[in-house]
N, C-alpha and C positions, 0 to 999 in steps of 0.2 A: 505494499501501500504505498504512494506517496503521500508526501506533505497535505496534496490538494486533496487527495481524496478523505484523509483527517479531518481537514476541517472541516468538509462539506458533510461530513459523519457529526460531525460535532454542529454544525446549523442545524441540522437536521432533526438532530435531540433537541437543542433548546425552541427549536418553532417547536416541537410536540407538543414537548411540557410548557410553554408560556399558548398555547392556542387550547391546550386543555384547561388553564388557568382560566382567563380571558372567557373561554366560553360558559365556564360554571359563574363568572364575576359578573357576563350580561343574561343570564338566565338567570340569577337570583333578585337582580334588578329589573327587565323586564314582569317578575311573575307581582314585583311589589305596585308598579305601575303600571296605567292601560296608555296609550298613546290617541291622543284627542283627536275629533278632526278639525282638520284649520280650512278657510279661504283665504288668498290671497289675492290682493288687486291692488293697482293703481290708478291714484286718480294723475291728474296733472302735476299736481307742488306736493303729491303723498303717497305712500307706500300706507295701505289699509292691511292689517291679519287679524282677521276675525275666528277665535276658537273655541269650540264649546267645551264645559266642561260641567256636565249634570250634578248637580246634587251637592257644587261648591259654591260655595258664599266667601263674598270680598279676603275675611280672613284669610281664608285657605287659600290665596291664589298669593304665587311667589314667581318675581320676572328681572332676569340678568339678561341686557341687552350690551352687546360688544360690539364693534363695526362688522364683526364678520356672521354673526346669529345673534338668534333673540332664543332666551329659552324659559319655558313654562315651565312650573311646577304648581301643581294645587295638591294636596294634604286634607285630608281630614285627620285632624287631632284624637280622633278616637282609637282602640286599640279592639277594631275588626278585624275578623278575619276575611283573606284575600288576599285583593286590591289594594294598596296607600290610598292611590288617585290616580293624578294624571299628571304625564310627564314628553315633551315634546320638545324639541332643538329645530329651530329652524332658520336656514340658511339666508343671509339677509344679503341686497346686491350691495356694491360702493355706489358712494354719491348721496348719503343720506346723512344727514342730520342727526347722530341719533342724542343730540344733550336734549334736545327738543321733543323727544318723544313722549307723549298723552295715550295713558292707556284709561280707559271708562272698563269696568264691570256690571250687568245687569242682569234678569233674565236669562243665568248659567254660560252668558257668553263676555268673554274677554275679547273686545275691540282695544287695538296697537295703534296709531298711525303715527310713519315714523316722516315727519315732512324732508323733503328732495333738498339737494343743495344746489340752491341758485346761480346757474351758468348763465350767465350773460355779454353781451359783444363790449370787447374793448378797444375802443379806437386808438390807436397812437401814432402820433404826426412824427415823422424825421425827419429830421435838415439833413439833409445829404452837404457835406462839407468838397468840395473839390481843391485839394494840394497843388 
């Protein structure tokens, strides 16, 4: 066995070990949370994300937003069996002003509106100097 075969064998072993661990973690997380349905639309000036969260109230909902994604986590604080709540991570496109995002919750539906970055025309006058 040459050195490349040896490292390939170690790499395959590591991948098998890690894959098993990650599948157990993913299975455990997916059993606790359901993936809620969502609707994404965009207007002229904003991106709108609506997420259905049945049986949840405002205090159960937590949002995390970055330039890349919006994470919605809704958990009931009870110790009932089965799922804990809802979790959804939604990729968002570039060109949004996330620090001006607004969210509202009503009738078991979360609505998040994120304004688009306004891009206007910039006119620049150049003075050409011949030397």
